[in-house]
TIVO-2410 file (N, C-alpha, C; in nm, 3 decimals):
# residues 70
REC num residu      c1      c2      c3 atome chaine
REC   1      M   0.786   2.202   6.266     N      A
REC   1      M   0.910   2.173   6.213    CA      A
REC   1      M   1.043   2.171   6.274     C      A
REC   2      R   1.058   2.251   6.381     N      A
REC   2      R   1.180   2.244   6.459    CA      A
REC   2      R   1.228   2.102   6.515     C      A
REC   3      S   1.130   2.054   6.549     N      A
REC   3      S   1.154   1.912   6.619    CA      A
REC   3      S   1.170   1.806   6.519     C      A
REC   4      R   1.089   1.827   6.408     N      A
REC   4      R   1.110   1.741   6.291    CA      A
REC   4      R   1.253   1.741   6.235     C      A
REC   5      L   1.309   1.852   6.209     N      A
REC   5      L   1.474   1.876   6.182    CA      A
REC   5      L   1.565   1.804   6.270     C      A
REC   6      R   1.521   1.816   6.398     N      A
REC   6      R   1.619   1.761   6.503    CA      A
REC   6      R   1.593   1.608   6.476     C      A
REC   7      D   1.474   1.563   6.490     N      A
REC   7      D   1.444   1.416   6.485    CA      A
REC   7      D   1.521   1.351   6.354     C      A
REC   8      L   1.518   1.412   6.236     N      A
REC   8      L   1.553   1.351   6.124    CA      A
REC   8      L   1.711   1.362   6.148     C      A
REC   9      R   1.762   1.467   6.195     N      A
REC   9      R   1.914   1.453   6.194    CA      A
REC   9      R   1.954   1.347   6.289     C      A
REC  10      Q   1.906   1.358   6.404     N      A
REC  10      Q   1.922   1.231   6.508    CA      A
REC  10      Q   1.910   1.089   6.444     C      A
REC  11      D   1.782   1.095   6.373     N      A
REC  11      D   1.780   0.951   6.309    CA      A
REC  11      D   1.869   0.905   6.210     C      A
REC  12      H   1.944   1.023   6.147     N      A
REC  12      H   2.035   0.986   6.068    CA      A
REC  12      H   2.196   0.990   6.128     C      A
REC  13      D   2.192   0.976   6.257     N      A
REC  13      D   2.320   0.984   6.328    CA      A
REC  13      D   2.398   1.082   6.315     C      A
REC  14      M   2.343   1.195   6.280     N      A
REC  14      M   2.441   1.331   6.256    CA      A
REC  14      M   2.421   1.428   6.361     C      A
REC  15      N   2.535   1.491   6.389     N      A
REC  15      N   2.508   1.621   6.472    CA      A
REC  15      N   2.506   1.735   6.392     C      A
REC  16      Q   2.470   1.858   6.459     N      A
REC  16      Q   2.446   1.970   6.387    CA      A
REC  16      Q   2.576   2.025   6.309     C      A
REC  17      T   2.694   2.008   6.365     N      A
REC  17      T   2.815   2.042   6.284    CA      A
REC  17      T   2.817   1.965   6.140     C      A
REC  18      Q   2.784   1.828   6.149     N      A
REC  18      Q   2.787   1.751   6.020    CA      A
REC  18      Q   2.680   1.815   5.936     C      A
REC  19      V   2.558   1.844   5.981     N      A
REC  19      V   2.461   1.877   5.889    CA      A
REC  19      V   2.502   2.024   5.828     C      A
REC  20      A   2.535   2.120   5.912     N      A
REC  20      A   2.582   2.211   5.867    CA      A
REC  20      A   2.710   2.217   5.784     C      A
REC  21      A   2.784   2.129   5.783     N      A
REC  21      A   2.888   2.123   5.694    CA      A
REC  21      A   2.846   2.077   5.549     C      A
REC  22      H   2.744   1.999   5.554     N      A
REC  22      H   2.695   1.932   5.408    CA      A
REC  22      H   2.594   2.060   5.354     C      A
REC  23      L   2.556   2.159   5.437     N      A
REC  23      L   2.477   2.262   5.365    CA      A
REC  23      L   2.580   2.378   5.351     C      A
REC  24      G   2.701   2.371   5.399     N      A
REC  24      G   2.800   2.464   5.363    CA      A
REC  24      G   2.760   2.615   5.446     C      A
REC  25      M   2.761   2.585   5.589     N      A
REC  25      M   2.712   2.672   5.668    CA      A
REC  25      M   2.786   2.671   5.809     C      A
REC  26      S   2.766   2.753   5.899     N      A
REC  26      S   2.820   2.729   6.036    CA      A
REC  26      S   2.731   2.632   6.132     C      A
REC  27      Q   2.776   2.583   6.212     N      A
REC  27      Q   2.689   2.519   6.311    CA      A
REC  27      Q   2.571   2.577   6.365     C      A
REC  28      T   2.622   2.736   6.408     N      A
REC  28      T   2.531   2.822   6.477    CA      A
REC  28      T   2.418   2.862   6.394     C      A
REC  29      G   2.458   2.863   6.258     N      A
REC  29      G   2.359   2.923   6.171    CA      A
REC  29      G   2.251   2.808   6.148     C      A
REC  30      Y   2.296   2.702   6.144     N      A
REC  30      Y   2.223   2.569   6.121    CA      A
REC  30      Y   2.139   2.564   6.258     C      A
REC  31      S   2.174   2.579   6.378     N      A
REC  31      S   2.125   2.578   6.499    CA      A
REC  31      S   1.988   2.660   6.495     C      A
REC  32      K   2.002   2.767   6.443     N      A
REC  32      K   1.886   2.858   6.447    CA      A
REC  32      K   1.770   2.822   6.349     C      A
REC  33      Y   1.807   2.724   6.259     N      A
REC  33      Y   1.688   2.672   6.189    CA      A
REC  33      Y   1.625   2.577   6.281     C      A
REC  34      E   1.682   2.486   6.353     N      A
REC  34      E   1.622   2.376   6.436    CA      A
REC  34      E   1.557   2.451   6.561     C      A
REC  35      T   1.592   2.552   6.597     N      A
REC  35      T   1.521   2.624   6.714    CA      A
REC  35      T   1.410   2.719   6.665     C      A
REC  36      G   1.414   2.736   6.522     N      A
REC  36      G   1.296   2.831   6.471    CA      A
REC  36      G   1.322   2.978   6.498     C      A
REC  37      E   1.470   3.010   6.518     N      A
REC  37      E   1.499   3.140   6.523    CA      A
REC  37      E   1.521   3.224   6.408     C      A
REC  38      N   1.554   3.151   6.306     N      A
REC  38      N   1.559   3.180   6.160    CA      A
REC  38      N   1.485   3.103   6.054     C      A
REC  39      D   1.417   3.178   5.969     N      A
REC  39      D   1.354   3.093   5.851    CA      A
REC  39      D   1.449   3.022   5.781     C      A
REC  40      I   1.404   2.912   5.722     N      A
REC  40      I   1.505   2.840   5.640    CA      A
REC  40      I   1.465   2.879   5.485     C      A
REC  41      P   1.585   2.921   5.421     N      A
REC  41      P   1.558   2.966   5.257    CA      A
REC  41      P   1.538   2.817   5.190     C      A
REC  42      T   1.462   2.854   5.069     N      A
REC  42      T   1.414   2.749   4.976    CA      A
REC  42      T   1.541   2.659   4.940     C      A
REC  43      E   1.658   2.707   4.910     N      A
REC  43      E   1.782   2.644   4.867    CA      A
REC  43      E   1.828   2.540   4.987     C      A
REC  44      I   1.807   2.584   5.109     N      A
REC  44      I   1.843   2.505   5.224    CA      A
REC  44      I   1.748   2.378   5.239     C      A
REC  45      L   1.613   2.420   5.225     N      A
REC  45      L   1.524   2.313   5.242    CA      A
REC  45      L   1.541   2.209   5.129     C      A
REC  46      I   1.570   2.242   4.990     N      A
REC  46      I   1.605   2.149   4.897    CA      A
REC  46      I   1.697   2.048   4.945     C      A
REC  47      K   1.823   2.130   4.976     N      A
REC  47      K   1.940   2.038   5.045    CA      A
REC  47      K   1.888   1.934   5.161     C      A
REC  48      L   1.811   1.996   5.243     N      A
REC  48      L   1.779   1.916   5.352    CA      A
REC  48      L   1.688   1.793   5.334     C      A
REC  49      A   1.601   1.822   5.230     N      A
REC  49      A   1.505   1.723   5.185    CA      A
REC  49      A   1.582   1.620   5.097     C      A
REC  50      R   1.689   1.657   5.021     N      A
REC  50      R   1.785   1.572   4.951    CA      A
REC  50      R   1.839   1.483   5.058     C      A
REC  51      L   1.907   1.545   5.152     N      A
REC  51      L   1.998   1.473   5.240    CA      A
REC  51      L   1.905   1.384   5.326     C      A
REC  52      Y   1.794   1.403   5.351     N      A
REC  52      Y   1.728   1.309   5.459    CA      A
REC  52      Y   1.625   1.204   5.345     C      A
REC  53      N   1.619   1.239   5.231     N      A
REC  53      N   1.545   1.154   5.136    CA      A
REC  53      N   1.392   1.166   5.169     C      A
REC  54      T   1.360   1.285   5.193     N      A
REC  54      T   1.226   1.316   5.228    CA      A
REC  54      T   1.163   1.435   5.138     C      A
REC  55      S   1.043   1.472   5.155     N      A
REC  55      S   0.976   1.591   5.085    CA      A
REC  55      S   1.000   1.704   5.154     C      A
REC  56      I   0.978   1.820   5.098     N      A
REC  56      I   0.989   1.952   5.170    CA      A
REC  56      I   0.853   1.976   5.242     C      A
REC  57      D   0.736   1.914   5.201     N      A
REC  57      D   0.625   1.925   5.262    CA      A
REC  57      D   0.625   1.854   5.386     C      A
REC  58      Y   0.694   1.753   5.401     N      A
REC  58      Y   0.733   1.686   5.527    CA      A
REC  58      Y   0.808   1.781   5.626     C      A
REC  59      L   0.929   1.833   5.570     N      A
REC  59      L   1.012   1.913   5.660    CA      A
REC  59      L   0.927   2.041   5.709     C      A
REC  60      L   0.833   2.082   5.628     N      A
REC  60      L   0.759   2.186   5.678    CA      A
REC  60      L   0.633   2.161   5.770     C      A
REC  61      G   0.610   2.028   5.791     N      A
REC  61      G   0.499   1.999   5.867    CA      A
REC  61      G   0.387   1.989   5.795     C      A
REC  62      E   0.376   2.010   5.670     N      A
REC  62      E   0.236   2.002   5.592    CA      A
REC  62      E   0.190   1.865   5.560     C      A
REC  63      T   0.277   1.766   5.580     N      A
REC  63      T   0.245   1.638   5.566    CA      A
REC  63      T   0.303   1.527   5.686     C      A
REC  64      D   0.238   1.425   5.717     N      A
REC  64      D   0.325   1.326   5.814    CA      A
REC  64      D   0.367   1.208   5.735     C      A
REC  65      E   0.350   1.219   5.618     N      A
REC  65      E   0.404   1.113   5.518    CA      A
REC  65      E   0.556   1.170   5.474     C      A
REC  66      P   0.671   1.102   5.511     N      A
REC  66      P   0.795   1.146   5.507    CA      A
REC  66      P   0.855   1.106   5.368     C      A
REC  67      K   0.770   1.030   5.288     N      A
REC  67      K   0.828   0.959   5.170    CA      A
REC  67      K   0.828   1.070   5.046     C      A
REC  68      R   0.950   1.064   4.983     N      A
REC  68      R   0.958   1.169   4.883    CA      A
REC  68      R   0.928   1.115   4.759     C      A
REC  69      Y   0.835   1.200   4.672     N      A
REC  69      Y   0.780   1.150   4.558    CA      A
REC  69      Y   0.883   1.208   4.432     C      A
REC  70      P   0.893   1.137   4.336     N      A
REC  70      P   0.980   1.159   4.226    CA      A
REC  70      P   0.928   1.281   4.151     C      A
***
């Protein structure tokens, strides 16, 4: 999941500070999600899935299909 978060962020031409601002948190806090140091709370997973227009299953590595289903 860690590299998936980083890859999605980079694919969207965003840096950690921009993603953190979107999530309403510090860059340091967000960085700990990318490195796997901290688990990601459900509400943050939802925000990330919406930001990247993907499924939570994809973010968690449960599927390799990034498509978000309605």
